[in-house]
C-alpha distance (Angstrom), angle and dihedral (degrees) to the residues before:
residue distance angle dihedral
X1 . . .
X2 3.81 . .
X3 3.79 89.5 .
X4 3.81 91.0 53.4
X5 3.79 93.1 49.3
X6 3.80 91.8 45.6
X7 3.78 90.2 51.6
X8 3.80 92.8 49.1
X9 3.79 90.9 47.5
X10 3.78 89.0 52.6
X11 3.81 91.1 50.5
X12 3.80 91.6 49.0
X13 3.76 90.6 53.5
X14 3.78 90.2 51.0
X15 3.80 91.7 47.1
X16 3.77 92.0 47.9
X17 3.76 91.3 52.1
X18 3.80 91.0 47.9
X19 3.79 126.0 70.4
X20 3.81 97.5 -102.0
X21 3.76 128.0 151.8
X22 3.84 116.9 -94.1
X23 3.81 90.4 -122.6
X24 3.80 91.2 61.2
X25 3.79 92.1 49.7
X26 3.81 91.1 48.0
X27 3.79 91.7 52.1
X28 3.80 91.2 53.8
X29 3.79 91.6 49.2
X30 3.82 90.9 52.5
X31 3.82 90.9 50.1
X32 3.81 92.3 51.2
X33 3.80 91.7 49.1
X34 3.81 91.8 49.4
X35 3.81 93.4 51.0
X36 3.79 93.7 45.7
X37 3.81 95.1 50.3
X38 3.81 101.1 39.3
X39 3.79 102.4 40.5
X40 3.81 112.0 116.2
X41 3.83 117.7 -170.1
X42 3.83 91.1 -152.4
X43 3.77 92.3 55.0
X44 3.79 92.2 44.9
X45 3.79 90.3 57.2
X46 3.77 94.9 46.6
X47 3.81 97.0 -89.5
X48 3.76 126.4 133.4
X49 3.76 97.2 -120.7
X50 3.81 89.5 -119.9
X51 3.84 122.1 122.8
X52 3.75 111.5 -83.9
X53 3.80 114.4 -105.0
X54 3.82 119.2 -121.2
X55 3.78 117.3 -97.1
X56 3.83 110.6 -90.7
X57 3.79 115.5 -103.2
X58 3.78 121.8 -118.3
X59 3.80 94.6 -123.5
X60 3.81 138.5 43.9
X61 3.80 118.8 -76.1
X62 3.81 91.7 -112.9
X63 3.81 93.8 72.8
X64 3.81 95.7 55.1
X65 3.79 129.3 74.1
X66 3.79 121.9 -112.8
X67 3.81 101.4 -91.9
X68 3.80 91.4 -150.0
X69 3.80 89.7 60.8
X70 3.79 101.4 28.1
X71 3.81 111.4 28.7
X72 3.81 92.1 149.1
X73 3.80 130.7 -108.2
X74 3.78 132.9 -143.5
X75 3.77 133.4 -133.9
X76 3.83 103.6 -113.3
X77 3.79 90.6 -153.5
X78 3.82 91.2 66.3
X79 3.79 114.9 70.3
X80 3.77 138.1 160.8
X81 3.79 89.1 -101.2
X82 3.80 96.1 56.8
X83 3.83 105.9 33.7
X84 3.81 89.3 110.6
X85 3.80 86.9 64.9
X86 3.81 97.4 48.8
X87 3.81 129.9 9.8
X88 3.82 94.1 21.8
X89 3.81 94.3 41.7
X90 3.80 117.2 104.7
X91 3.80 90.7 -140.5
X92 3.79 95.0 51.9
X93 3.81 122.7 92.6
X94 3.77 133.5 -178.8
X95 3.80 86.8 -116.7
X96 3.79 87.5 78.7
X97 3.80 90.8 68.2
X98 3.81 104.8 19.4
X99 3.82 112.0 119.1
X100 3.80 120.6 -123.6
X101 3.80 121.6 -93.2
X102 3.81 88.5 -110.3
X103 3.78 87.7 64.9
X104 3.79 97.6 40.0
X105 3.81 94.6 45.7
X106 3.78 89.9 54.7
X107 3.80 92.0 47.8
X108 3.80 91.9 46.8
X109 3.80 91.2 54.2
X110 3.81 90.0 46.2
X111 3.79 95.8 48.4
X112 3.80 95.1 43.6
X113 3.78 88.3 55.5
X114 3.80 93.5 47.1
X115 3.81 90.6 48.7
X116 3.79 92.0 47.7
X117 3.81 95.7 -120.3
X118 3.80 111.1 154.1
X119 3.81 102.9 168.1
X120 3.80 126.0 92.8
X121 3.82 116.2 -45.9
X122 3.82 87.6 -136.6
X123 3.81 88.0 70.7
X124 3.80 88.6 69.5
X125 3.76 140.2 59.3
X126 3.79 114.8 -146.1
X127 3.76 92.2 -127.3
X128 3.77 131.9 -165.2
X129 3.80 105.8 -133.5
X130 3.80 87.2 -150.9
X131 3.78 99.3 36.7
X132 3.78 122.6 -132.1
X133 3.80 91.1 -115.0
X134 3.81 87.6 59.1
X135 3.79 98.2 47.8
X136 3.79 100.3 -89.2
X137 3.79 123.2 159.5
X138 3.83 107.5 -94.6
X139 3.82 100.6 -146.2
X140 3.81 106.5 15.9
X141 3.79 110.4 126.8
X142 3.80 87.2 -148.5
X143 3.81 88.5 63.3
X144 3.81 97.1 46.7
X145 3.78 132.2 73.8
X146 3.82 137.9 157.0
X147 3.80 103.5 -99.4
X148 3.79 116.4 -166.5
X149 3.79 122.4 -123.9
X150 3.81 89.0 -152.1
X151 3.78 127.3 12.7
X152 3.80 139.2 -99.5
X153 3.79 92.1 -79.6
X154 3.81 93.9 42.0
X155 3.82 112.2 37.2
X156 3.80 108.7 -169.8
X157 3.76 142.8 170.2
X158 3.79 120.5 -124.9
X159 3.80 92.6 -99.4
X160 3.80 92.5 47.4
X161 3.80 92.0 51.8
X162 3.80 92.3 46.5
X163 3.81 90.7 50.9
X164 3.81 91.3 48.2
X165 3.80 91.8 50.9
X166 3.79 91.5 49.5
X167 3.79 92.2 51.9
X168 3.82 94.9 39.0
X169 3.82 106.6 30.5
X170 3.81 95.3 164.1
X171 3.79 98.8 37.7
X172 3.78 120.2 127.7
X173 3.78 93.1 -175.1
X174 3.80 93.3 106.5
X175 3.79 123.3 46.2
X176 3.79 117.9 -112.5
X177 3.77 113.6 -93.4
X178 3.77 145.3 162.5
X179 3.82 96.5 -32.7
X180 3.80 92.0 52.1
X181 3.78 92.0 48.1
X182 3.81 89.1 51.1
X183 3.80 87.4 60.9
X184 3.79 91.2 51.4
X185 3.80 91.2 49.7
X186 3.79 91.0 54.6
X187 3.79 93.2 46.8
X188 3.80 93.2 48.2
X189 3.80 88.9 49.6
X190 3.80 90.0 54.3
X191 3.80 91.3 50.2
X192 3.81 91.3 50.0
X193 3.81 90.6 51.1
X194 3.82 95.4 38.5
X195 3.81 95.9 108.4
X196 3.81 97.4 35.7
X197 3.83 111.5 109.3
X198 3.80 116.8 -116.0
X199 3.77 89.0 2.3
X200 3.76 132.4 179.6
X201 3.79 112.7 -111.7
X202 3.78 128.3 -167.8
X203 3.79 125.8 -109.5
X204 3.82 87.0 -106.4
X205 3.79 95.4 66.0
X206 3.81 95.4 92.6
X207 3.80 93.4 56.5
X208 3.80 95.8 35.4
X209 3.81 107.4 22.2
X210 3.81 114.2 -168.2
X211 3.80 114.6 -113.0
X212 3.81 101.9 179.3
X213 3.77 138.0 42.8
X214 3.80 120.9 -124.3
X215 3.78 128.6 -176.7
X216 3.78 121.8 -108.5
X217 3.79 89.4 -109.7
X218 3.80 93.6 50.5
X219 3.80 92.0 47.7
X220 3.78 89.7 52.9
X221 3.81 90.4 48.6
X222 3.81 90.6 54.2
X223 3.79 89.2 57.3
X224 3.80 96.4 45.1
X225 3.81 98.4 42.6
X226 3.81 106.9 38.1
X227 3.79 118.5 -19.5
X228 3.80 90.4 169.8
X229 3.81 91.9 61.7
X230 3.80 86.6 60.4
X231 3.81 90.0 49.2
X232 3.82 90.3 52.9
X233 3.80 89.4 52.7
X234 3.78 91.6 49.7
X235 3.80 91.3 52.4
X236 3.82 90.5 48.0
X237 3.80 98.8 75.6
X238 3.79 92.8 -59.4
X239 3.78 97.1 -65.3
X240 3.82 111.2 -176.4
X241 3.79 124.4 -101.1
X242 3.78 102.5 -131.3
């Protein structure tokens, strides 16, 4: 497009310097204006000119939070520069930032109502989309949602889901839920802390040892965009979540 405009500009200069009729010069000016204001890079490369759709997620919509209600939020006190002092420190625990049950019970009631869930609260974990161990905001409603242990067809408590998984380790009958995301959170934490000396690793590291280092920001993005894609990688011979 730049080449076309440059060429037309060159021709206008030549026309202006020559003794051409004003009508001819006006017509060229109109053509330049039309090209400059209607050119669409997407259309020029074969696109439709419409906004690009988000990349499809690896799992069904049911297992993800509503991004308009729960987009995720970070803890501003935890940064890439200080993770060795908090989330990657062996002396640090999530208890240092975890909100009280008075706060979380209120938020769980609030979010269950906003999500339209009317079954037993014990079927859900009030989950931090960006987990505390990965620098998530402790009490931001935008970082919390009621995540099912089972699925719509199989409502379950935490203990019931754990028992089912133990008896049926390879079953795909029930959609992944809160317990599977907990595994992803631990693995992402270990990738974030991978290159930190004398770091704190999760209890999951022996079964799913981290093999790459990701930044704090990237680890948080994995959780907010498609945590299940990371879970699929973990189950596929411990492929990294990058």
